[in-house]
C-alpha angles and dihedrals in degrees: 000000000000090000090053091050090048092051092044090051092051091049092048091049088057097041099039098076091047091048092050093050091048091051089049092052092049090050091050090051090050092049090054088064096238115153138204116331096006092055093044093051092045092049093047091050095047093047094045090051090048093049095047091046089055097057104278097114092124094056111103117246091240091060091047092049091049091050092047093049091048092052090046091053091049088051091052091045093053091055 
């Protein structure tokens, strides 16, 4: 159990800054007043640019899009 917690903590330490920046980008998109498809495309582009700028160039777009969609759904769920 302690090993699991240790691994989970290490993963969260890596993912947490990315998650926070993605949430910030989604909030900025919402504050711009964009709706539906415009907001979704703007958020995906901003987040993809952010991720690739921070060393994730080798990650396939499908994985990035899945991660973005997951974070977006968590954001909507928390509201």
